[in-house]
C-alpha positions in Angstrom: -10.4 -2.1 32.5 -7.7 -2.1 29.8 -7.0 1.4 28.5 -7.5 0.4 25.0 -11.1 -0.5 25.7 -11.9 3.1 26.0 -10.3 4.1 22.7 -12.5 5.2 19.8 -12.1 3.7 16.4 -13.8 4.8 13.1 -14.1 2.2 10.4 -14.8 3.6 7.0 -16.0 0.3 5.5 -17.4 -2.9 7.2 -14.5 -5.4 7.6 -14.8 -9.1 7.5 -16.5 -10.6 10.6 -13.4 -12.0 12.3 -11.7 -8.6 12.3 -14.8 -6.8 13.5 -15.0 -9.1 16.5 -11.3 -8.4 17.4 -11.9 -4.7 17.3 -15.1 -4.8 19.2 -13.3 -6.7 22.0 -10.8 -3.9 22.4 -12.3 -0.6 21.3 -15.5 1.6 20.9 -16.3 1.2 17.3 -18.2 3.2 14.8 -18.7 1.9 11.1 -19.8 3.7 8.1 -22.3 1.3 6.6 -22.8 3.1 3.2 -21.9 1.4 0.0 -20.1 4.6 -1.2 -17.2 6.1 0.7 -18.0 8.4 3.6 -18.0 12.1 2.5 -14.9 14.2 3.1 -17.0 16.5 5.5 -17.6 13.5 7.7 -13.9 12.4 7.7 -12.9 15.9 8.7 -15.2 15.6 11.8 -14.1 12.0 12.7 -10.4 12.8 12.7 -11.0 15.3 15.4 -12.9 12.7 17.6 -11.3 9.3 17.3 -8.0 7.6 18.3 -7.8 5.5 15.2 -9.2 5.1 11.7 -9.3 2.0 9.6 -9.9 2.6 6.1 -9.9 1.3 2.5 -8.3 2.8 -0.6 -11.5 4.7 -1.6 -11.2 7.1 1.3 -9.0 10.2 0.7 -6.9 11.2 3.7 -5.3 14.3 2.0 -3.3 17.1 3.7 -6.6 19.0 4.6 -8.1 16.0 6.5 -4.8 15.0 8.1 -4.2 18.4 9.3 -7.8 18.6 10.7 -6.9 15.7 13.0 -7.0 16.0 16.8 -3.9 15.2 18.9 -5.5 11.9 20.1 -5.5 10.5 16.5 -2.7 8.1 16.5 -3.1 5.7 13.6 -4.6 5.4 10.0 -4.6 1.6 9.2 -5.3 0.9 5.5 -6.8 -2.3 4.4 -4.7 -2.6 1.3 -1.1 -2.8 0.1 -1.1 0.6 -1.7 -1.7 3.8 0.3 -1.7 6.6 -2.3 -5.0 7.7 -0.9 -3.2 8.9 2.2 -0.9 12.0 2.5 1.8 10.0 4.4 4.1 13.1 4.6 1.4 15.1 6.4 0.5 12.2 8.6 4.2 11.8 9.7 4.3 15.5 10.6 1.3 15.1 12.7 2.6 12.1 14.5 0.1 9.7 12.9 1.1 6.1 12.2 0.2 4.9 8.7 0.0 1.1 8.1 -0.9 -1.2 5.2 -1.5 -4.9 4.7 1.2 -6.3 2.5 2.1 -9.9 1.7 -1.3 -11.5 2.6 -2.8 -10.7 -0.8 0.3 -11.4 -2.9 -0.8 -15.0 -4.1 -4.5 -14.1 -4.5 -3.7 -11.1 -6.6 -1.2 -13.1 -8.8 -3.8 -15.8 -9.2 -6.2 -13.1 -10.6 -3.6 -11.4 -12.7 -2.9 -14.7 -14.4 -6.5 -15.5 -14.7 -7.1 -12.2 -16.4 -4.2 -12.8 -18.7 -5.6 -16.2 -19.8 -9.1 -14.9 -20.1 -8.0 -12.0 -22.2 -5.8 -14.2 -24.4 -8.4 -16.8 -25.1 -11.4 -14.4 -25.2 -13.3 -16.1 -22.3 -15.6 -13.1 -21.6 -16.5 -12.9 -25.2 -17.2 -16.6 -25.5 -19.4 -16.4 -22.4 -21.4 -13.6 -23.9 -21.5 -15.3 -27.2 -23.1 -18.4 -25.7 -25.4 -16.8 -23.2 -26.9 -14.3 -25.7 -27.8 -17.0 -28.1 -25.4 -16.0 -30.8 -24.0 -19.5 -31.0 -26.4 -20.7 -33.6 -24.1 -22.2 -36.1 -21.9 -25.5 -35.8 -18.4 -25.5 -34.6 -15.9 -24.0 -36.9 -12.2 -23.5 -37.3 -12.3 -19.7 -37.1 -14.7 -19.3 -34.1 -13.3 -16.8 -31.4 -9.7 -17.5 -32.1 -7.4 -16.3 -29.4 -3.7 -16.2 -28.4 -1.6 -19.0 -26.9 -0.1 -18.6 -23.5 2.1 -21.6 -23.0 5.6 -21.0 -24.2 5.0 -17.3 -25.0 6.9 -14.3 -23.5 5.6 -12.5 -20.5 6.8 -8.9 -19.5 6.4 -8.0 -16.0 6.5 -4.3 -15.1 7.3 -4.3 -11.3 8.9 -7.4 -9.8 8.1 -6.9 -6.2 6.0 -9.5 -4.3 3.0 -9.7 -6.7 5.2 -9.4 -9.8 7.5 -12.2 -8.6 4.3 -14.4 -7.8 3.1 -13.9 -11.3 6.5 -14.9 -12.6 6.3 -18.1 -10.8 3.1 -18.9 -12.4 4.4 -18.0 -15.8 7.3 -20.4 -15.2 4.7 -23.2 -14.9 3.5 -22.3 -18.4 7.1 -22.5 -19.8 7.0 -18.8 -20.6 10.1 -16.7 -21.2 10.0 -14.1 -18.4 11.2 -10.6 -19.0 11.0 -7.9 -16.3 11.6 -4.3 -15.9 11.9 -2.5 -12.4 13.9 0.4 -10.9 15.7 -2.3 -8.8 17.2 -5.5 -10.1 16.0 -8.8 -8.6 18.8 -11.2 -8.9 16.9 -13.8 -6.8 14.1 -14.0 -9.4 16.7 -14.3 -12.2 18.4 -17.3 -10.5 15.2 -18.9 -9.4 13.2 -18.7 -12.6 15.6 -17.6 -15.3 13.9 -14.1 -15.6 15.6 -11.5 -17.6 16.2 -7.9 -16.5 15.6 -5.6 -19.4 14.6 -2.1 -20.3 11.0 -1.0 -20.4 11.1 -0.3 -24.0 12.7 -3.9 -24.9 10.2 -5.5 -22.7 7.1 -3.8 -24.5 8.7 -4.8 -27.9 9.4 -8.4 -27.2 6.4 -9.5 -24.8 3.3 -11.3 -25.8 1.8 -10.4 -22.5 2.6 -7.2 -20.5 1.4 -7.3 -16.9 1.7 -4.3 -14.6 2.6 -4.5 -10.8 3.8 -1.1 -9.7 2.5 1.3 -7.1 0.9 4.6 -8.2 3.3 7.5 -7.7 4.2 10.5 -9.8 6.7 8.5 -11.6 4.3 5.8 -12.7 1.2 8.0 -13.6 0.4 7.1 -17.2 3.4 4.9 -17.4 1.6 3.1 -20.3 1.0 6.1 -22.6 0.5 6.2 -26.3 4.2 6.1 -27.1 4.8 3.0 -25.1 1.6 1.2 -26.2 2.9 1.7 -29.8 6.0 -0.3 -28.8 3.9 -3.5 -28.1 3.3 -6.3 -30.6 0.0 -6.2 -32.5 -0.7 -9.7 -31.0 0.1 -8.6 -27.4 -2.1 -8.4 -24.4 -2.0 -5.8 -21.5 -2.9 -6.7 -18.1 -3.4 -4.2 -15.2 -4.1 -5.3 -11.7 -2.1 -2.5 -10.1 -3.7 1.0 -10.1 -5.8 2.5 -12.9 -3.9 5.7 -13.4 -0.8 3.8 -14.4 -2.4 3.4 -17.8 -3.6 6.2 -19.9 -7.1 5.0 -20.8 -7.6 7.3 -23.8 -4.4 6.0 -25.3 -5.4 2.5 -24.5 -8.7 2.9 -26.2 -7.0 4.1 -29.3 -4.5 1.3 -29.2 -7.3 -1.4 -28.9 -9.7 0.3 -31.4 -7.0 0.8 -34.0 -5.5 -2.7 -33.2 -1.9 -1.6 -32.2 -2.4 -4.4 -29.6 -4.6 -7.5 -29.4 -6.5 -7.0 -26.1 -6.5 -5.8 -22.5 -7.5 -7.3 -19.2 -8.3 -4.5 -16.7 -9.1 -4.9 -13.0 -8.4 -1.2 -12.0 -9.5 2.1 -13.7 -8.6 5.7 -13.7 -11.9 6.5 -12.2 -13.6 4.0 -9.8 -16.3 2.9 -10.1 -15.7 3.0 -13.7 -18.1 5.2 -15.7 -20.6 3.0 -17.7 -20.0 5.3 -20.6 -16.3 4.6 -20.5 -15.4 3.7 -24.2 -13.2 0.9 -23.1 -16.3 -1.0 -21.9 -17.7 -1.0 -25.5 -14.8 -2.9 -26.9 -15.0 -6.8 -27.2 -11.2 -7.0 -26.7 -11.4 -5.7 -23.2 -11.9 -8.0 -20.3 -13.2 -5.9 -17.4 -13.3 -6.6 -13.7 -14.3 -4.3 -10.7 -11.1 -4.1 -8.8 -11.4 -7.6 -7.2 -7.7 -9.1 -7.7 -7.4 -9.7 -3.9 -11.1 -10.5 -3.6 -11.1 -14.1 -2.1 -12.8 -14.7 1.2 -9.6 -15.9 2.9 -7.5 -13.2 1.8 -9.9 -10.3 2.4 -10.3 -11.8 5.9 -6.6 -11.8 6.5 -6.3 -8.3 5.2 -9.0 -7.1 7.8 -7.4 -8.9 10.6 -4.0 -7.4 9.8 -5.4 -3.9 9.8 -7.0 -4.7 13.1 -3.8 -6.0 14.5 -1.9 -3.0 13.3 -4.4 -0.7 15.1 -4.2 -2.6 18.3 -0.3 -2.4 18.4 -0.5 1.3 17.7 -3.0 2.0 20.6 -1.2 -0.4 22.9 2.0 1.6 22.5 3.8 -0.9 20.2 5.3 -0.3 16.8 2.7 -1.8 14.4 4.0 -4.8 12.2 3.3 -3.0 8.9 4.3 0.6 9.6 4.6 2.6 6.3 6.1 5.9 7.7 8.9 4.7 10.0 10.0 8.3 10.4 6.9 8.9 12.6 8.6 7.0 15.5 10.8 10.1 15.9 7.8 12.5 16.0 5.7 10.2 18.3 7.5 7.4 19.9 5.2 4.4 20.8 3.3 5.0 24.1 0.0 4.0 25.6 
């Protein structure tokens, strides 16, 4: 019998079927079937018992949970690109491999970001509600639900990594002027698409659409605050498919309510699930989604399989293909 067949894996949320079959063929699997995340008390128990954990971003593996792990826990494999829910430094010290699922969700997330951009600009959610609620009881008129044009406008991309670059390629198809801001300059995207590297302040002042594609870290927390929102055009739209806390929601509500900016399209929120009483949900100029930018069947399957493959590599004594904390190799070299 293969040694890995005796390994115990805890899966904090049901994965897509293909990935579950792969895992079941290799390991002893326990799955949390609740619709809400497993409680912290349960995570504290499981890290002492299992050899590997596959999780999603709603589970918090903070320092307390990581330090409670038994010596047999060798991997925490996240089904997401971001991993701000995991204390990577603590995991590294404990010799726990942390992996993510980059690349596979790039195009799907970019599709949704651009869909949200267009829906926000052209007031698609408002129009849908207008028709379905029976409010459309007058003939067509010139001023009915007027929106903003997308073609030929200026897009400002904050964060020009994989997803930001994919959004830029879509913008090129709409003949948009592409501005971007990042801590690192991307000369390839400049040559390929004619994108212009600029300061964050200039990007906000000149863009008709501002779309955010940065990870959540101390430097990006409330990156879009009141001061920066005030720099945007009154006709501009803000799109966020990155992480909710990158945007100060109180400041955004004020900006939208007082019409400093035209509208916002939000897939991510400071608190998830979003509170039904969140004032942003009461505004007609907010297009809201429940964190589904990567939510296509094909992409979520690829993400699940990638996480499974990362776990298999770890427990078979190989370096996983998507290792986040490469320093861990010095603490715990790959071994069966």
